[in-house]
N, CA, C and O atoms as a MOPAC input file, in Angstrom:
PM7 MOZYME 1SCF
protein

 N      0.83900 1    -1.17800 1     0.00000 1
 C      0.00000 1     0.00000 1     0.00000 1
 C      0.88100 1     1.23800 1     0.00000 1
 O      1.84700 1     1.31700 1     0.76000 1
 N      0.55900 1     2.18400 1    -0.83200 1
 C      1.30900 1     3.43000 1    -0.90200 1
 C      0.62700 1     4.47200 1    -0.03900 1
 O     -0.58800 1     4.65900 1    -0.10700 1
 N      1.41700 1     5.14100 1     0.76600 1
 C      0.85500 1     6.19800 1     1.60500 1
 C      1.43100 1     7.53000 1     1.17700 1
 O      2.53100 1     7.60300 1     0.63200 1
 N      0.67900 1     8.56900 1     1.43000 1
 C      1.16000 1     9.90000 1     1.08900 1
 C      2.04800 1    10.41200 1     2.21200 1
 O      2.02000 1     9.87000 1     3.31700 1
 N      2.83800 1    11.45300 1     1.94400 1
 C      3.70600 1    11.99300 1     2.98500 1
 C      2.89800 1    12.45600 1     4.18900 1
 O      1.74600 1    12.87100 1     4.06200 1
 N      3.51500 1    12.37700 1     5.34600 1
 C      2.84800 1    12.75200 1     6.58000 1
 C      3.20100 1    14.18900 1     6.94100 1
 O      4.35700 1    14.60000 1     6.84300 1
 N      2.20800 1    14.93600 1     7.35300 1
 C      2.40200 1    16.32000 1     7.77100 1
 C      2.25100 1    16.38700 1     9.28100 1
 O      1.28700 1    15.86500 1     9.84100 1
 N      3.18800 1    17.01700 1     9.92500 1
 C      3.11700 1    17.18800 1    11.37400 1
 C      2.34300 1    18.46100 1    11.70400 1
 O      2.54400 1    19.49700 1    11.07200 1
 N      1.48300 1    18.38100 1    12.66500 1
 C      0.80600 1    19.56700 1    13.18500 1
 C      1.32900 1    19.80800 1    14.59500 1
 O      1.32300 1    18.90400 1    15.43100 1
 N      1.77300 1    21.00800 1    14.85000 1
 C      2.24900 1    21.36700 1    16.18000 1
 C      1.04500 1    21.47300 1    17.12200 1
 O     -0.06100 1    21.78800 1    16.68200 1
 N      1.25900 1    21.21200 1    18.41100 1
 C      0.14000 1    21.31200 1    19.36300 1
 C     -0.59500 1    22.64600 1    19.29700 1
 O     -1.82100 1    22.68400 1    19.40000 1
 N      0.15400 1    23.75300 1    19.12300 1
 C     -0.52900 1    25.05600 1    19.06800 1
 C     -1.39300 1    25.18700 1    17.81600 1
 O     -2.40700 1    25.88500 1    17.84100 1
 N     -1.00800 1    24.52600 1    16.71900 1
 C     -1.84500 1    24.53000 1    15.51300 1
 C     -3.12900 1    23.74100 1    15.75200 1
 O     -4.20800 1    24.15500 1    15.32700 1
 N     -3.00800 1    22.61700 1    16.42500 1
 C     -4.17600 1    21.79200 1    16.72400 1
 C     -5.13500 1    22.55600 1    17.62300 1
 O     -6.34400 1    22.56600 1    17.39000 1
 N     -4.59000 1    23.19500 1    18.64700 1
 C     -5.44100 1    23.95700 1    19.56700 1
 C     -6.13000 1    25.11100 1    18.85700 1
 O     -7.30600 1    25.38000 1    19.09800 1
 N     -5.40400 1    25.78900 1    17.98700 1
 C     -5.98500 1    26.91200 1    17.23200 1
 C     -7.10900 1    26.42500 1    16.31800 1
 O     -8.17200 1    27.04300 1    16.25300 1
 N     -6.87500 1    25.32200 1    15.61700 1
 C     -7.89800 1    24.77800 1    14.72300 1
 C     -9.11800 1    24.31700 1    15.51400 1
 O    -10.25200 1    24.55200 1    15.09900 1
 N     -8.89000 1    23.66300 1    16.64900 1
 C    -10.01100 1    23.21600 1    17.48300 1
 C    -10.81500 1    24.41500 1    17.98600 1
 O    -12.04500 1    24.36900 1    18.01800 1
 N    -10.13200 1    25.47500 1    18.37500 1
 C    -10.82500 1    26.69400 1    18.81900 1
 C    -11.69500 1    27.26100 1    17.69900 1
 O    -12.83200 1    27.67100 1    17.93200 1
 N    -11.15100 1    27.28000 1    16.48100 1
 C    -11.91500 1    27.81200 1    15.35100 1
 C    -13.15000 1    26.95500 1    15.06900 1
 O    -14.25000 1    27.48400 1    14.90800 1
 N    -12.97100 1    25.64100 1    15.00900 1
 C    -14.10400 1    24.75200 1    14.72900 1
 C    -15.16900 1    24.91300 1    15.80700 1
 O    -16.36200 1    24.93000 1    15.50400 1
 N    -14.74500 1    25.03100 1    17.06200 1
 C    -15.72200 1    25.21300 1    18.13400 1
 C    -16.47400 1    26.53500 1    17.99000 1
 O    -17.67800 1    26.59300 1    18.24200 1
 N    -15.78100 1    27.58700 1    17.59100 1
 C    -16.45100 1    28.87100 1    17.36700 1
 C    -17.49800 1    28.75800 1    16.25900 1
 O    -18.60900 1    29.26900 1    16.39600 1
 N    -17.14300 1    28.09200 1    15.17100 1
 C    -18.09300 1    27.91300 1    14.06900 1
 C    -19.27400 1    27.07500 1    14.54900 1
 O    -20.42000 1    27.35300 1    14.19700 1
 N    -18.99400 1    26.05600 1    15.34800 1
 C    -20.03900 1    25.14800 1    15.83800 1
 C    -21.04100 1    25.86100 1    16.73700 1
 O    -22.25200 1    25.70100 1    16.58400 1
 N    -20.53000 1    26.63900 1    17.66500 1
 C    -21.44100 1    27.23200 1    18.64800 1
 C    -21.91400 1    28.61600 1    18.27000 1
 O    -22.65000 1    29.24100 1    19.03400 1
 N    -21.52300 1    29.10100 1    17.14200 1
 C    -21.79300 1    30.45600 1    16.69000 1
 C    -23.12800 1    30.98900 1    17.21700 1
 O    -24.18100 1    30.79800 1    16.60900 1
 N    -23.05000 1    31.64700 1    18.34300 1
 C    -24.22400 1    32.19100 1    19.01800 1
 C    -24.56100 1    33.59700 1    18.53800 1
 O    -25.65100 1    34.10600 1    18.80000 1
 N    -23.63700 1    34.20800 1    17.84900 1
 C    -23.89000 1    35.56000 1    17.38400 1
 C    -23.52000 1    36.62000 1    18.38800 1
 O    -23.81100 1    37.79700 1    18.17500 1
 N    -22.87500 1    36.22900 1    19.49500 1
 C    -22.46900 1    37.23900 1    20.46700 1
 C    -21.38300 1    38.11300 1    19.84800 1
 O    -20.68800 1    37.69900 1    18.92100 1
 N    -21.25500 1    39.28600 1    20.36000 1
 C    -20.24200 1    40.22100 1    19.86600 1
 C    -18.84400 1    39.61900 1    20.01400 1
 O    -18.00300 1    39.75900 1    19.12600 1
 N    -18.60800 1    38.95700 1    21.13000 1
 C    -17.30600 1    38.33200 1    21.38200 1
 C    -17.01400 1    37.22600 1    20.35300 1
 O    -15.90300 1    37.14600 1    19.83000 1
 N    -18.00200 1    36.38200 1    20.06700 1
 C    -17.82300 1    35.30700 1    19.07900 1
 C    -17.58900 1    35.87500 1    17.68400 1
 O    -16.73200 1    35.38400 1    16.95000 1
 N    -18.33200 1    36.88800 1    17.32100 1
 C    -18.14900 1    37.50400 1    15.99800 1
 C    -16.75400 1    38.11300 1    15.86200 1
 O    -16.12800 1    38.01500 1    14.80600 1
 N    -16.27500 1    38.73900 1    16.92800 1
 C    -14.93200 1    39.33000 1    16.90600 1
 C    -13.86300 1    38.23800 1    16.79600 1
 O    -12.88800 1    38.39000 1    16.06100 1
 N    -14.05200 1    37.14600 1    17.52400 1
 C    -13.09000 1    36.04600 1    17.46200 1
 C    -13.07800 1    35.41700 1    16.06900 1
 O    -12.01000 1    35.09700 1    15.54600 1
 N    -14.25100 1    35.23700 1    15.46700 1
 C    -14.31200 1    34.68600 1    14.10700 1
 C    -13.65800 1    35.63300 1    13.10400 1
 O    -12.95000 1    35.18500 1    12.20200 1
 N    -13.88600 1    36.92500 1    13.25200 1
 C    -13.27500 1    37.89600 1    12.34300 1
 C    -11.75700 1    37.85500 1    12.45200 1
 O    -11.05300 1    37.98700 1    11.45100 1
 N    -11.25800 1    37.67200 1    13.67100 1
 C     -9.80700 1    37.57300 1    13.86200 1
 C     -9.25400 1    36.33300 1    13.15800 1
 O     -8.21600 1    36.40500 1    12.50100 1
 N     -9.93800 1    35.20500 1    13.29200 1
 C     -9.52300 1    33.99000 1    12.58200 1
 C     -9.57500 1    34.20700 1    11.07500 1
 O     -8.64000 1    33.84900 1    10.35800 1
 N    -10.66800 1    34.79200 1    10.59700 1
 C    -10.87300 1    34.94600 1     9.15700 1
 C     -9.87000 1    35.90200 1     8.51400 1
 O     -9.68000 1    35.86600 1     7.29800 1
 N     -9.23700 1    36.74200 1     9.30100 1
 C     -8.21700 1    37.63900 1     8.76600 1
 C     -7.02100 1    36.86100 1     8.20500 1
 O     -6.26400 1    37.38100 1     7.38600 1
 N     -6.85600 1    35.60700 1     8.65500 1
 C     -5.74700 1    34.77800 1     8.17600 1
 C     -6.02700 1    34.14200 1     6.81900 1
 O     -5.11200 1    33.60600 1     6.19400 1
 N     -7.27700 1    34.19200 1     6.35100 1
 C     -7.65600 1    33.71800 1     5.02500 1
 C     -7.09400 1    32.37900 1     4.61100 1
 O     -7.43200 1    31.36000 1     5.21400 1
 N     -6.22800 1    32.35000 1     3.58000 1
 C     -5.71300 1    31.08600 1     3.04500 1
 C     -4.96600 1    30.23500 1     4.07700 1
 O     -5.03400 1    29.00700 1     4.03100 1
 N     -4.25700 1    30.87700 1     5.00100 1
 C     -3.54000 1    30.11600 1     6.03100 1
 C     -4.52500 1    29.37900 1     6.93400 1
 O     -4.27000 1    28.24600 1     7.34300 1
 N     -5.64000 1    30.01700 1     7.24200 1
 C     -6.66400 1    29.37400 1     8.05700 1
 C     -7.27100 1    28.19700 1     7.31300 1
 O     -7.46900 1    27.13100 1     7.89500 1
 N     -7.56500 1    28.37700 1     6.04200 1
 C     -8.13100 1    27.28800 1     5.24600 1
 C     -7.17200 1    26.10500 1     5.20100 1
 O     -7.59900 1    24.95700 1     5.32500 1
 N     -5.89000 1    26.37200 1     5.02500 1
 C     -4.90200 1    25.29300 1     4.99300 1
 C     -4.85500 1    24.56500 1     6.33200 1
 O     -4.82300 1    23.33500 1     6.37100 1
 N     -4.85100 1    25.31700 1     7.42400 1
 C     -4.82300 1    24.71200 1     8.75500 1
 C     -6.04600 1    23.83500 1     8.97400 1
 O     -5.92500 1    22.72500 1     9.49300 1
 N     -7.21000 1    24.31200 1     8.59000 1
 C     -8.43300 1    23.53500 1     8.79400 1
 C     -8.42600 1    22.28600 1     7.90600 1
 O     -8.94800 1    21.24600 1     8.30900 1
 N     -7.85100 1    22.37100 1     6.72100 1
 C     -7.71500 1    21.18800 1     5.87400 1
 C     -6.83700 1    20.13100 1     6.51900 1
 O     -7.18300 1    18.95000 1     6.52200 1
 N     -5.71100 1    20.54600 1     7.06000 1
 C     -4.79900 1    19.61500 1     7.73700 1
 C     -5.45400 1    19.05800 1     9.00400 1
 O     -5.37000 1    17.86100 1     9.27900 1
 N     -6.09700 1    19.92400 1     9.75800 1
 C     -6.77800 1    19.51100 1    10.98100 1
 C     -7.90900 1    18.53600 1    10.65200 1
 O     -8.11800 1    17.55800 1    11.36900 1
 N     -8.63100 1    18.80400 1     9.57400 1
 C     -9.72200 1    17.91600 1     9.17100 1
 C     -9.22900 1    16.52600 1     8.83200 1
 O     -9.86500 1    15.53100 1     9.17900 1
 N     -8.09500 1    16.45700 1     8.15400 1
 C     -7.52900 1    15.14600 1     7.82700 1
 C     -7.16200 1    14.39300 1     9.10200 1
 O     -7.39200 1    13.18800 1     9.20500 1
 N     -6.59600 1    15.10100 1    10.06500 1
 C     -6.26500 1    14.50400 1    11.36500 1
 C     -7.52700 1    14.01200 1    12.06100 1
 O     -7.58200 1    12.87900 1    12.53800 1
 N     -8.51700 1    14.85400 1    12.11400 1
 C     -9.76200 1    14.51600 1    12.78800 1
 C    -10.42500 1    13.29100 1    12.16300 1
 O    -10.85300 1    12.38300 1    12.87600 1
 N    -10.50900 1    13.26600 1    10.85200 1
 C    -11.13100 1    12.14100 1    10.16300 1
 C    -10.36300 1    10.84700 1    10.39800 1
 O    -10.96700 1     9.80900 1    10.66700 1
 N     -9.04900 1    10.89900 1    10.29900 1
 C     -8.24600 1     9.68300 1    10.39200 1
 C     -8.07100 1     9.17900 1    11.81900 1
 O     -8.15700 1     7.97600 1    12.06500 1
 N     -7.82700 1    10.08200 1    12.75500 1
 C     -7.45000 1     9.65300 1    14.10000 1
 C     -8.56000 1     9.70000 1    15.14100 1
 O     -8.41300 1     9.12300 1    16.21900 1
 N     -9.65400 1    10.36500 1    14.84800 1
 C    -10.69500 1    10.49400 1    15.86500 1
 C    -12.05800 1     9.96500 1    15.42400 1
 O    -12.80500 1     9.44600 1    16.25400 1
 N    -12.39400 1    10.08000 1    14.16800 1
 C    -13.72900 1     9.69400 1    13.72900 1
 C    -13.81200 1     8.28800 1    13.16300 1
 O    -14.90600 1     7.73000 1    13.07900 1
 N    -12.70100 1     7.70400 1    12.77600 1
 C    -12.76000 1     6.38400 1    12.13900 1
 C    -11.79400 1     5.39800 1    12.76000 1
 O    -11.24300 1     4.54500 1    12.06300 1
 N    -11.58500 1     5.49800 1    14.02900 1
 C    -10.69400 1     4.56400 1    14.70300 1
 C    -11.35000 1     3.18900 1    14.70100 1
 O    -12.48000 1     3.03000 1    15.16200 1
 N    -10.63300 1     2.19800 1    14.17800 1
 C    -11.13400 1     0.83100 1    14.09200 1
 C    -10.46000 1     0.01100 1    15.19700 1
 O     -9.23300 1     0.01400 1    15.30100 1
 N    -11.23900 1    -0.68700 1    16.01600 1
 C    -10.62900 1    -1.51800 1    17.06400 1
 C     -9.67100 1    -2.54600 1    16.45300 1
 O     -9.90500 1    -3.04900 1    15.35400 1
 N     -8.59800 1    -2.84600 1    17.17200 1
 C     -7.57400 1    -3.76800 1    16.67200 1
 C     -8.14900 1    -5.09500 1    16.20500 1
 O     -7.69000 1    -5.65300 1    15.20900 1
 N     -9.14900 1    -5.60600 1    16.91400 1
 C     -9.70700 1    -6.91300 1    16.55100 1
 C    -10.46600 1    -6.88800 1    15.22100 1
 O    -10.79900 1    -7.93900 1    14.67400 1
 N    -10.73300 1    -5.70100 1    14.71000 1
 C    -11.44200 1    -5.57500 1    13.43100 1
 C    -10.57800 1    -4.97000 1    12.33100 1
 O    -11.07000 1    -4.67000 1    11.24300 1
 N     -9.28700 1    -4.79100 1    12.61600 1
 C     -8.39800 1    -4.13800 1    11.65400 1
 C     -8.30400 1    -4.89400 1    10.33300 1
 O     -8.06300 1    -4.28200 1     9.29300 1
 N     -8.48900 1    -6.20900 1    10.35300 1
 C     -8.38400 1    -7.00900 1     9.13400 1
 C     -9.72200 1    -7.20900 1     8.42600 1
 O     -9.77800 1    -7.88600 1     7.39900 1
 N    -10.77300 1    -6.64500 1     8.94600 1
 C    -12.10100 1    -6.81100 1     8.33900 1
 C    -12.23400 1    -5.95200 1     7.08500 1
 O    -11.58400 1    -4.91500 1     6.95300 1
 N    -13.07500 1    -6.39700 1     6.18200 1
 C    -13.30500 1    -5.64400 1     4.96100 1
 C    -13.89700 1    -4.26800 1     5.25800 1
 O    -13.56400 1    -3.28900 1     4.59200 1
 N    -14.77500 1    -4.19400 1     6.25700 1
 C    -15.38400 1    -2.90200 1     6.58300 1
 C    -14.33100 1    -1.90600 1     7.07200 1
 O    -14.44600 1    -0.71100 1     6.79900 1
 N    -13.31700 1    -2.37400 1     7.78500 1
 C    -12.22900 1    -1.48700 1     8.23100 1
 C    -11.44300 1    -0.98600 1     7.02000 1
 O    -11.03700 1     0.17600 1     6.97000 1
 N    -11.23500 1    -1.85700 1     6.06400 1
 C    -10.53200 1    -1.47800 1     4.83800 1
 C    -11.31600 1    -0.39800 1     4.08800 1
 O    -10.75400 1     0.60300 1     3.64400 1
 N    -12.61800 1    -0.62300 1     3.95700 1
 C    -13.47100 1     0.33700 1     3.25000 1
 C    -13.50600 1     1.67300 1     3.99900 1
 O    -13.40200 1     2.73200 1     3.38000 1
 N    -13.65300 1     1.62600 1     5.32400 1
 C    -13.67000 1     2.85900 1     6.11700 1
 C    -12.36000 1     3.61500 1     5.94400 1
 O    -12.35400 1     4.83900 1     5.81400 1
 N    -11.25800 1     2.88600 1     5.94300 1
 C     -9.95500 1     3.51300 1     5.73900 1
 C     -9.85100 1     4.19900 1     4.39100 1
 O     -9.31100 1     5.30100 1     4.29400 1
 N    -10.35800 1     3.56500 1     3.36100 1
 C    -10.32100 1     4.15500 1     2.01800 1
 C    -11.21000 1     5.39200 1     1.94300 1
 O    -10.83600 1     6.39100 1     1.32800 1
 N    -12.38100 1     5.32900 1     2.56600 1
 C    -13.27300 1     6.49300 1     2.57800 1
 C    -12.63300 1     7.67600 1     3.29500 1
 O    -12.74800 1     8.81800 1     2.85200 1
 N    -11.96400 1     7.39500 1     4.39500 1
 C    -11.27500 1     8.45700 1     5.13100 1
 C    -10.15900 1     9.04500 1     4.27700 1
 O     -9.96800 1    10.26100 1     4.24700 1
 N     -9.43100 1     8.18800 1     3.59100 1
 C     -8.34500 1     8.66600 1     2.72400 1
 C     -8.87900 1     9.60400 1     1.65200 1
 O     -8.31800 1    10.67300 1     1.41300 1
 N     -9.96000 1     9.19700 1     1.01400 1
 C    -10.54200 1    10.02100 1    -0.05000 1
 C    -11.08700 1    11.32800 1     0.52500 1
 O    -10.82400 1    12.40000 1    -0.02000 1
 N    -11.83900 1    11.24900 1     1.61600 1
 C    -12.41500 1    12.46200 1     2.21000 1
 C    -11.30700 1    13.41200 1     2.68000 1
 O    -11.40700 1    14.62300 1     2.48600 1
 N    -10.26900 1    12.87300 1     3.28900 1
 C     -9.16400 1    13.70200 1     3.76600 1
 C     -8.43300 1    14.36500 1     2.61300 1
 O     -8.12400 1    15.55500 1     2.66100 1
 N     -8.16300 1    13.59100 1     1.58800 1
 C     -7.44600 1    14.13000 1     0.42400 1
 C     -8.26700 1    15.24200 1    -0.23800 1
 O     -7.72600 1    16.29200 1    -0.58600 1
 N     -9.55200 1    15.01200 1    -0.41000 1
 C    -10.41600 1    16.01800 1    -1.02800 1
 C    -10.47800 1    17.28000 1    -0.16400 1
 O    -10.35700 1    18.39300 1    -0.67500 1
 N    -10.66500 1    17.10400 1     1.13600 1
 C    -10.74700 1    18.24000 1     2.04700 1
 C     -9.45800 1    19.06300 1     2.00700 1
 O     -9.50400 1    20.29100 1     1.92300 1
 N     -8.31600 1    18.38700 1     2.06600 1
 C     -7.04100 1    19.10900 1     2.02700 1
 C     -6.84000 1    19.83400 1     0.69900 1
 O     -6.41500 1    20.98900 1     0.68200 1
 N     -7.14000 1    19.16900 1    -0.40400 1
 C     -6.99700 1    19.81300 1    -1.71600 1
 C     -7.87500 1    21.04400 1    -1.82000 1
 O     -7.44200 1    22.09900 1    -2.28400 1
 N     -9.10300 1    20.89500 1    -1.38500 1
 C    -10.05700 1    21.97900 1    -1.45600 1
 C     -9.58800 1    23.15600 1    -0.60400 1
 O     -9.67700 1    24.30700 1    -1.03100 1
 N     -9.08900 1    22.87000 1     0.59900 1
 C     -8.63800 1    23.93500 1     1.49200 1
 C     -7.35100 1    24.58300 1     1.00100 1
 O     -7.11200 1    25.76000 1     1.27300 1
 N     -6.52400 1    23.84100 1     0.28900 1
 C     -5.28300 1    24.39900 1    -0.23500 1
 C     -5.49800 1    25.18100 1    -1.52900 1
 O     -4.60000 1    25.89100 1    -1.98000 1
 N     -6.67800 1    25.05500 1    -2.12600 1
 C     -6.95800 1    25.71100 1    -3.40500 1
 C     -7.08400 1    27.22500 1    -3.26600 1
 O     -7.14700 1    27.93000 1    -4.27400 1
 N     -7.12300 1    27.73500 1    -2.04400 1
 C     -7.08200 1    29.17600 1    -1.85700 1
 C     -8.41700 1    29.85000 1    -1.64200 1
 O     -8.58900 1    30.99600 1    -2.05600 1
 N     -9.36100 1    29.19200 1    -1.01700 1
 C    -10.65700 1    29.79600 1    -0.79900 1
 C    -10.73000 1    30.73700 1     0.37800 1
 O    -11.72700 1    31.44300 1     0.53100 1
 N     -9.72900 1    30.77200 1     1.20100 1
 C     -9.71200 1    31.68800 1     2.32900 1
 C    -10.71600 1    31.36800 1     3.41300 1
 O    -11.02200 1    30.20600 1     3.67800 1
 N    -11.22700 1    32.42200 1     4.03900 1
 C    -12.10500 1    32.28100 1     5.19700 1
 C    -13.39200 1    31.52300 1     4.86700 1
 O    -13.86400 1    30.73100 1     5.68200 1
 N    -13.96100 1    31.75400 1     3.69000 1
 C    -15.19200 1    31.03300 1     3.31900 1
 C    -14.93700 1    29.53800 1     3.25300 1
 O    -15.75300 1    28.74300 1     3.71900 1
 N    -13.81800 1    29.15500 1     2.68200 1
 C    -13.46700 1    27.74200 1     2.59600 1
 C    -13.25500 1    27.16400 1     3.98800 1
 O    -13.71800 1    26.06000 1     4.27600 1
 N    -12.56700 1    27.89000 1     4.84700 1
 C    -12.32800 1    27.41600 1     6.21200 1
 C    -13.64200 1    27.18600 1     6.94700 1
 O    -13.80100 1    26.18200 1     7.64000 1
 N    -14.58100 1    28.11300 1     6.79600 1
 C    -15.86900 1    27.97100 1     7.48700 1
 C    -16.64300 1    26.76300 1     6.95800 1
 O    -17.22600 1    26.01400 1     7.74100 1
 N    -16.65200 1    26.57100 1     5.65400 1
 C    -17.37300 1    25.43400 1     5.07200 1
 C    -16.70600 1    24.12600 1     5.48700 1
 O    -17.39600 1    23.15900 1     5.81100 1
 N    -15.37400 1    24.08300 1     5.48100 1
 C    -14.65900 1    22.87800 1     5.90700 1
 C    -14.93900 1    22.58500 1     7.37700 1
 O    -15.15200 1    21.43000 1     7.74500 1
 N    -14.94100 1    23.61100 1     8.21700 1
 C    -15.25700 1    23.42100 1     9.63300 1
 C    -16.68300 1    22.90500 1     9.79300 1
 O    -16.93700 1    22.04300 1    10.63400 1
 N    -17.60600 1    23.42000 1     9.00200 1
 C    -18.99700 1    22.94500 1     9.06300 1
 C    -19.09200 1    21.48000 1     8.65800 1
 O    -19.85700 1    20.72600 1     9.25800 1
 N    -18.32600 1    21.06300 1     7.64900 1
 C    -18.28200 1    19.66200 1     7.24500 1
 C    -17.78100 1    18.78800 1     8.39800 1
 O    -18.35800 1    17.73900 1     8.68100 1
 N    -16.71200 1    19.22200 1     9.05600 1
 C    -16.16500 1    18.45000 1    10.17500 1
 C    -17.14700 1    18.37500 1    11.33800 1
 O    -17.25800 1    17.34200 1    11.99800 1
 N    -17.85100 1    19.45900 1    11.58500 1
 C    -18.86300 1    19.47500 1    12.64300 1
 C    -19.95300 1    18.45800 1    12.34200 1
 O    -20.38000 1    17.72300 1    13.23200 1
 N    -20.40400 1    18.40900 1    11.09400 1
 C    -21.41500 1    17.41500 1    10.70500 1
 C    -20.90400 1    16.00100 1    10.93600 1
 O    -21.64400 1    15.14700 1    11.42400 1
 N    -19.64900 1    15.74600 1    10.59200 1
 C    -19.06500 1    14.41700 1    10.81200 1
 C    -19.04600 1    14.07300 1    12.29600 1
 O    -19.41200 1    12.96300 1    12.68200 1
 N    -18.62200 1    15.01800 1    13.12900 1
 C    -18.55900 1    14.77000 1    14.57300 1
 C    -19.93900 1    14.54500 1    15.15900 1
 O    -20.10800 1    13.68700 1    16.02500 1
 N    -20.93000 1    15.29900 1    14.70500 1
 C    -22.27500 1    15.16900 1    15.24900 1
 C    -22.90900 1    13.83700 1    14.89900 1
 O    -23.80200 1    13.37000 1    15.60700 1
 N    -22.46000 1    13.22000 1    13.81900 1
 C    -23.01000 1    11.91900 1    13.44600 1
 C    -22.63300 1    10.83700 1    14.43900 1
 O    -23.38700 1     9.88200 1    14.62300 1
 N    -21.48400 1    10.96800 1    15.08100 1
 C    -21.02300 1     9.89800 1    15.95800 1
 C    -20.93100 1    10.28100 1    17.42900 1
 O    -20.87900 1     9.39100 1    18.27800 1
 N    -20.90900 1    11.54100 1    17.76000 1
 C    -20.77000 1    11.94400 1    19.16200 1
 C    -20.97900 1    13.44900 1    19.27600 1
 O    -21.46200 1    14.10900 1    18.35600 1
 N    -20.60400 1    13.95300 1    20.41900 1
 C    -20.71300 1    15.38500 1    20.66500 1
 C    -19.48300 1    16.11300 1    20.14200 1
 O    -18.35700 1    15.66800 1    20.36600 1
 N    -19.68400 1    17.20400 1    19.46300 1
 C    -18.59400 1    18.00400 1    18.92600 1
 C    -17.65300 1    18.41900 1    20.06000 1
 O    -16.43400 1    18.31400 1    19.92900 1
 N    -18.22000 1    18.88400 1    21.15900 1
 C    -17.40300 1    19.36900 1    22.27000 1
 C    -16.47300 1    18.27200 1    22.78200 1
 O    -15.31800 1    18.55600 1    23.10000 1
 N    -16.94600 1    17.02600 1    22.87000 1
 C    -16.12100 1    15.93000 1    23.37800 1
 C    -14.95900 1    15.63400 1    22.43900 1
 O    -13.83700 1    15.42100 1    22.90100 1
 N    -15.20200 1    15.61600 1    21.14200 1
 C    -14.11300 1    15.39300 1    20.19100 1
 C    -13.05900 1    16.47700 1    20.32600 1
 O    -11.86500 1    16.18300 1    20.38200 1
 N    -13.48900 1    17.71300 1    20.37800 1
 C    -12.53300 1    18.81200 1    20.47000 1
 C    -11.77300 1    18.76200 1    21.79200 1
 O    -10.58400 1    19.08100 1    21.82800 1
 N    -12.43200 1    18.37000 1    22.87200 1
 C    -11.75800 1    18.22700 1    24.16300 1
 C    -10.70200 1    17.12600 1    24.09800 1
 O     -9.60400 1    17.29200 1    24.63000 1
 N    -11.02000 1    16.00700 1    23.45400 1
 C    -10.05300 1    14.91100 1    23.31000 1
 C     -8.83900 1    15.36500 1    22.50400 1
 O     -7.70100 1    15.07000 1    22.86700 1
 N     -9.08500 1    16.07200 1    21.42600 1
 C     -7.99600 1    16.54200 1    20.57300 1
 C     -7.12200 1    17.52400 1    21.33100 1
 O     -5.89500 1    17.45700 1    21.25300 1
 N     -7.74300 1    18.43000 1    22.06000 1
 C     -6.96100 1    19.39600 1    22.84400 1
 C     -6.13200 1    18.67600 1    23.90000 1
 O     -4.97400 1    19.02600 1    24.13000 1
 N     -6.72100 1    17.66900 1    24.54200 1
 C     -5.99400 1    16.88900 1    25.55400 1
 C     -4.78000 1    16.20100 1    24.97100 1
 O     -3.70900 1    16.21000 1    25.57700 1
 N     -4.93300 1    15.60700 1    23.80400 1
 C     -3.80100 1    14.95900 1    23.14700 1
 C     -2.72400 1    15.97500 1    22.79200 1
 O     -1.53500 1    15.69800 1    22.94900 1
 N     -3.12600 1    17.14600 1    22.31400 1
 C     -2.15500 1    18.17800 1    21.95100 1
 C     -1.38800 1    18.65400 1    23.18400 1
 O     -0.17400 1    18.84400 1    23.13000 1
 N     -2.10200 1    18.84400 1    24.29200 1
 C     -1.44800 1    19.27800 1    25.52700 1
 C     -0.50400 1    18.20000 1    26.06600 1
 O      0.51500 1    18.50800 1    26.68300 1
 N     -0.85600 1    16.93500 1    25.82400 1
 C     -0.02700 1    15.83200 1    26.31000 1
 C      1.21200 1    15.63700 1    25.45300 1
 O      2.08100 1    14.83200 1    25.78900 1
 N      1.29800 1    16.36400 1    24.35700 1
 C      2.47300 1    16.26300 1    23.49200 1
 C      2.46500 1    15.07200 1    22.57000 1
 O      3.50100 1    14.71100 1    22.01100 1
 N      1.29900 1    14.45000 1    22.40100 1
 C      1.22700 1    13.32800 1    21.46700 1
 C      1.39200 1    13.86800 1    20.05200 1
 O      0.77400 1    14.87000 1    19.69100 1
 N      2.21400 1    13.21300 1    19.26100 1
 C      2.38900 1    13.70900 1    17.88100 1
 C      1.11000 1    13.55100 1    17.09500 1
 O      0.47100 1    12.50000 1    17.13600 1
 N      0.74300 1    14.57300 1    16.39300 1
 C     -0.44500 1    14.53300 1    15.53300 1
 C      0.01600 1    14.55200 1    14.10000 1
 O      0.75900 1    15.44400 1    13.69000 1
 N     -0.41600 1    13.57900 1    13.34100 1
 C     -0.00700 1    13.51600 1    11.94700 1
 C     -1.22500 1    13.34400 1    11.08500 1
 O     -2.24000 1    12.79500 1    11.51300 1
 N     -1.11600 1    13.81500 1     9.87400 1
 C     -2.16400 1    13.60000 1     8.88800 1
 C     -1.53000 1    13.00600 1     7.65300 1
 O     -0.37900 1    13.29400 1     7.32500 1
 N     -2.29300 1    12.17900 1     6.97700 1
 C     -1.74600 1    11.55400 1     5.77300 1
 C     -1.85800 1    12.48500 1     4.60000 1
 O     -1.45000 1    12.13400 1     3.49300 1

């Protein structure tokens, strides 16, 4: 099997991306939330790239973890391929230069994925915990 190069995300990048996704998720319309989103959106293409990389991490390491006893099952193989395709598409799309609009749409896609299997807040808390613990985060 051929794998694509691995990209490292620094803990501060993971925390920043998680903060952004949470802001998009809970968007209450408060003045403070709008100001925080505007600050994120000022980064434009860099934000979109970060969310693309973060999305690949989230899809591969948090949303589709297959228990070891099922790693050889056909369904695990199919899930792995779906994650690969979704991650690759998300990263390509975010790297294409859409800026803040792309970042928001990508974050909304990730929120939908998280809501299908659990609470968005819990996923983001787990990711932040791993980043604080210094666990290496990689995306394919």
